[in-house]
C-alpha positions in Angstrom: 84.9 -150.2 126.6 82.6 -147.5 125.2 78.9 -148.0 124.9 77.0 -147.8 121.6 75.5 -144.5 122.7 79.0 -143.1 123.5 80.3 -144.2 120.1 77.3 -142.6 118.3 77.8 -139.4 120.2 81.6 -139.3 119.4 80.9 -140.1 115.7 78.2 -137.3 115.5 80.6 -134.8 117.2 83.4 -135.7 114.9 81.3 -135.4 111.7 79.8 -132.2 113.0 83.2 -130.7 113.8 84.5 -131.6 110.3 81.4 -130.0 108.7 80.4 -133.3 107.2 77.2 -133.9 109.2 75.3 -130.9 107.7 76.4 -131.9 104.2 75.2 -135.5 104.8 71.8 -134.3 106.1 71.4 -132.0 103.1 72.4 -134.7 100.7 69.9 -137.1 102.2 67.2 -134.4 102.0 68.0 -133.7 98.4 67.9 -137.4 97.5 64.5 -137.8 99.3 63.1 -134.9 97.4 64.3 -136.3 94.2 62.8 -139.6 94.9 59.5 -138.1 95.9 59.4 -135.6 93.0 56.1 -136.2 91.2 57.1 -136.3 87.5 53.5 -136.4 86.4 52.9 -132.9 87.9 53.5 -130.3 85.3 55.8 -127.5 86.2 55.2 -123.9 85.1 57.2 -122.9 82.0 60.7 -121.6 82.7 60.1 -117.9 81.7 62.9 -115.5 81.1 62.3 -113.9 84.4 62.3 -117.2 86.2 65.5 -118.2 84.5 67.2 -115.0 85.7 65.8 -115.2 89.3 66.7 -118.9 89.6 70.2 -118.1 88.4 70.6 -115.3 90.9 69.5 -117.7 93.7 71.7 -120.5 92.5 74.7 -118.2 92.4 73.9 -117.1 96.0 73.5 -120.7 97.1 76.7 -121.9 95.6 78.7 -119.0 97.0 77.5 -119.9 100.5 78.2 -123.6 99.8 74.6 -124.6 99.9 75.4 -127.0 97.0 72.7 -129.6 97.7 70.0 -126.9 98.0 71.3 -125.5 94.7 71.1 -129.0 93.1 67.5 -129.3 94.3 66.6 -125.9 92.8 68.2 -126.9 89.5 66.3 -130.2 89.4 62.9 -128.8 90.5 63.0 -125.7 88.4 64.3 -127.1 85.1 67.1 -124.6 85.2 70.0 -125.6 82.9 72.7 -127.6 84.6 75.4 -125.2 83.4 75.1 -121.8 85.1 74.4 -118.8 83.0 77.3 -116.5 82.3 77.6 -113.7 84.8 78.1 -111.1 82.1 75.0 -112.3 80.3 72.9 -111.8 83.5 74.4 -108.3 84.0 73.5 -107.4 80.4 69.9 -108.8 80.8 69.4 -106.8 84.1 71.0 -103.7 82.5 73.5 -103.6 85.4 77.2 -102.8 85.6 79.5 -103.7 88.4 82.9 -102.5 89.7 85.8 -104.9 90.4 84.9 -105.2 94.1 81.4 -106.6 93.3 82.8 -109.4 91.2 83.8 -111.5 94.2 80.3 -111.8 95.6 76.9 -113.0 94.2 74.9 -110.4 92.2 72.2 -110.6 94.9 74.6 -109.1 97.4 75.4 -106.2 95.1 71.7 -105.6 94.4 70.9 -105.6 98.1 73.8 -103.2 98.8 72.5 -100.9 96.1 68.9 -100.8 97.5 70.2 -100.3 101.0 72.4 -97.5 99.9 69.5 -95.9 97.9 67.3 -96.1 101.0 69.9 -94.3 103.1 70.6 -91.6 100.5 67.0 -90.8 99.3 64.8 -92.3 101.9 62.3 -93.1 99.2 60.7 -96.4 98.5 61.2 -98.1 95.2 58.1 -99.0 93.3 58.2 -102.6 92.1 56.0 -103.4 89.0 55.0 -106.5 87.3 55.7 -108.7 85.4 58.8 -108.9 87.5 56.8 -109.9 90.5 56.4 -113.7 90.9 54.5 -115.1 88.0 51.1 -116.5 88.5 50.0 -119.5 86.4 48.2 -117.0 84.1 51.2 -114.7 83.8 53.6 -117.5 83.2 52.0 -118.2 79.9 52.2 -114.6 78.8 55.3 -113.0 77.3 56.9 -110.4 79.6 56.1 -107.6 77.2 52.4 -108.5 76.9 50.0 -106.5 79.0 46.8 -107.9 80.4 43.8 -106.7 78.5 41.1 -105.0 80.5 38.5 -107.3 79.1 40.2 -110.5 80.4 
């Protein structure tokens, strides 16, 4: 007869080989984070930029089947439960895509674009705010507002 240790090892191996063990661990982590989430702590407002960035990340997570991570992102960020329409995101980012890009997350297409640009031009791309991560001060300001010099 098998020992308890052997049964545990066999169960763990079976769950792991079926891909269930990782999902269970992720689900437990998500539930623990939800239980520990401090509702009294105020979250920064969901700015237009945060909404778009979160959606790009969620699309990437769901494509790679990181569903529990995506659910934690949605819960913690205040992102709407229903994903934004891909065409809406493309319009907001002023981006077009060809048919081959539609089968992968937008982040992959953006990364491919920047990697190709680097190879073709060798120049660095200048990133400017407010598209950099928002500070608490910037989160309260509209994206089109500029910081005054006397602030």
